[in-house]
N, C-alpha and C positions, 0 to 999 in steps of 0.2 A: 229470573234466573239467566233467561238468557242474555241479558244485556250484562250483569255483570262476568259472562263465558265470554263475550265479545271484546269486554273491556280488557279480560285477561287476556286474550289473543292478541289485541291492541299492543300492550304492556310487554308481552314477549317477542312479537316478530321487532318493536321500535332497541328493546337491549339486545336481539342478536344480530341486526342489521349493524351497526358501528364496529362489532367487532369483524366481522365478515369483511367491513371495509379497509381493516385495520392490518390484514394478513401483509405479513411482511414477503417481499416478494426481490429476489435474486438474478440479476437478467446476464445471459449468457450469449455470447457471440462468438462462434470460435470458426466459421464457416459462412454457412448458408441463410440467412435470415436472425430472429434473435429468439432463444429461447427463454421464458420467464418460468424460472419455478418457485413457489411457495417452500416457506419452512417446511410445514405438512410433507407436501411433496420430495425434499430433500430427506426430511427426518427417517422415512419409511424406505429409502431406498435401500436394497439389500448389501452394501457398503458401509450403511452408515456404520461408525464403532464409537465407545467411549473412547477417549483417548486422555492420558494426562500430560501435561507437559506442563515440567518442573521448574524452569524459567523463565514466565511469560513475559517476555516482551514489554507491554503494556501494562498488564498487574503489577509488575515486579513480583511476583509470587507466583507459587506451586497454583496450576489451575484443571480443573476438569471439564469438558466436553465432552458433548456429542458432535458428531462430525463426518463428512466425507472427503476422503482423498483426491486432493485437485487433479491427478493424473486420471482418474476414472469423469471425472467429468469432461476434460480435452478430448479425449478419445482418437482417435487414428494419428499421431503423429505426425506419418508418412505424409498423411493428407493434410494436414493444417493448413500450407502454404501462407506460414506467418512464424515469425520467432520472440516476439514479446508479447505478453499478456498484461494489458493494461488494465490495472486492479483500480476505480474508483470509488473512492466514497461521498458518504452524504454532504461530508463538510469540505468537499472541494477537493482533500488529497488526492494527488493523481500517481502511484506507484508503478515504473514501468517495470514486469519482473521479467526476466529471459527464460522463454522456453526450457532453454536448454541447464536452469537451474532445479528445474520443478523436475524434469526426469531424471535428473541425478539421483532422485529417489525411491529408483526404479534399482539400481547398482550400488546400493552403499549409502550412500548423501543419503540431504536432510530431507524431511518427508512433508512438502505443502500438504496441509486439511483446509477445509472448508469449513468451520466450527459454526452450529447454527447454535441460535438463542431458544430453547425449547418453552412456549408461552407460561408451563407452569413451573417451570424452574429460574425463574430470570435470573441474569449475573448482576452481580454488584456493580456497582459504579465504578470509573477508571480515578483509580489516584486524583485527587483536587478538580473534579469533572462532577458535570451533574445529569451524567449519563454512562452506561455501560458499554461496553466492545461491542454490542450488538446492535442487530440481528444477525449478521453476518462479519466472521471476521478471520483472515486468511490467517493461520499460525502455523509454526512448523514445529517437527521433532527433531531435534540432534540438530540444531541450527549450525552448532561451531564443524560438523562435518562437511558444509558446501560454504562457507564463510558466508553466511546469509545475514544482512544487515538488518538496523533496527525501522528500517524505513521501506522493509520489506514484507512487515506487516500489519497490511491494511484494515483496520476495523472498521464499523461499519459502514459494510462493504455496501454496496449498490449494484455493482457490474463490472463486471469480466469478458473484455472483449481481447481479441485475437488482432492485433498490428503487428507492421514494418516494426523492425530494431529502433531505438530514437536516433540514430544517427542519419539512417537511412531518409527519415521522415523528414530530419531538418536538419537543411545541411549546414546550419552553423555552429552546430557540434563540431564539424568535421574539421579531419586535422592533415597541415601535408602529407600524402604520401610516402614524400621522401624523410621522414623522419624515422630515425628507427624506431625499433618495434616498442625498447626498454623506455623511448624519452619520456621526462618526466610530465611533458603535457601529455601523451596517451596514456598513462598511469593516472594524471589528473580526471579525463574526459570520462574514462569507466568511474572514478569515483563520483565523480559529478553526477551522474546519469544513477548511478545504485542510492547516492546519499541525499543527494539536493533537489535533482528536477522532481520528487514528489512533491514537493512545495514552492520553487521556484522555477521559472524559465529563465533562460538565457539568450538576451538580445530576441524574446518572441520565442524562443524555440519550448515547447513543452507545453501539459494542458493545463495545469494548477495555477491559481491567483490566489492561494494561500499566504505564500508570502511576497516580498519585491522582486521583480526582474531582476538578476544581478548582472546586465547588460548595460540594460535601456532608463533612462534615458542616459546615466553614465554607467561604465564599466565599474564596480565595486574595487578594481584595484586600483581605479585612477583617483579617490577619495578616502582610499582605507589604507593603512600600511598591512605590511604580514604580519610585524605583531599582533596588530587589532583584530582582522582575519584569524587569525590562530587562535587565538584569544576570543574568540564569538564562537566559533563550532566548539571548541572546550567547553565555555560557562557563557550562553549569549549575555546573560544577567548581570556581568562583570564588565560586559562593553557598553550595552545601554539595555533601559528597560521599562516598559509602559503597560497600563494595565491589562490588555488585549495580546500582551505577547505569548506565543505558540511554543516556538522551537525550544527546541530542550538540548541539552549540549550531549558533544559526543566523546565515551571516554576513550582513552587508546589502545582500547582492547578493542575498539569500531575502528576507528580511522588513527591511524597512527601518525608519531609526527610527520616521518619522510612523506606519509599520503599527504598530511594536509599542503605540506611543502609542493607536492606534484599537484595538486587541485589549484594551489594559489599561480601557479606558471602555465595551467591549462586557464584559468582566465584573464589574465595576461596576455597569451595568447592570441583568445578572442577578442581582446580590446585593440590588438595591432592589426587584426583583420579586415 
């Protein structure tokens, strides 16, 4: 009887150990040091709520989540000392999200949430993928209020870090101060940071290697026509396709034609510098 009890104890321990090792952790670095919170620790926060996203960008349908407001995780904005939240995903996607965009949620703008996949209620797989958007996913309520872009919905989150704004971090993204405020190059610069830098570097600027560098070894405007780049942004598969292709197209509601023209102008500008 004793031997049987010991055997059951060992089996129980072995079954529990793997579960503990697989606990999902999200790292936060908004000041001193790194704070690592588990899914359980986030779910039991007093500000955790059940929210519904009517048109989820990644699932392309309505989704309901248990989530924590990102504003509540950031802390005292006046003492932050940074202007951008770098949202790093497990697959190499790295979105640069302005703190000002997040803070608009406190004054009628889009509200950012960190959705947490509950172990007892796993999310479905993403369309065309063999995994869900979990275990952590940055989602937005009323994204249209603050013109939140598709690339500002990073899923499979691993870490959120407070950093300098991209132009300050990477001088190669800079533009001559003499250019007017409404210059195409400036509009294109903002579009690149919002829509492209999560996957593409530009002359080394950026954190992700998901897609090719658009400036090295040759600037994309040197070997592709404006019409080709325009078509690639709208529907990548209409220009080139391969089995491992990940890029999705951007509709006119996300990047208008005039903004694509500005983006191309910015890329061409960086090629001349």
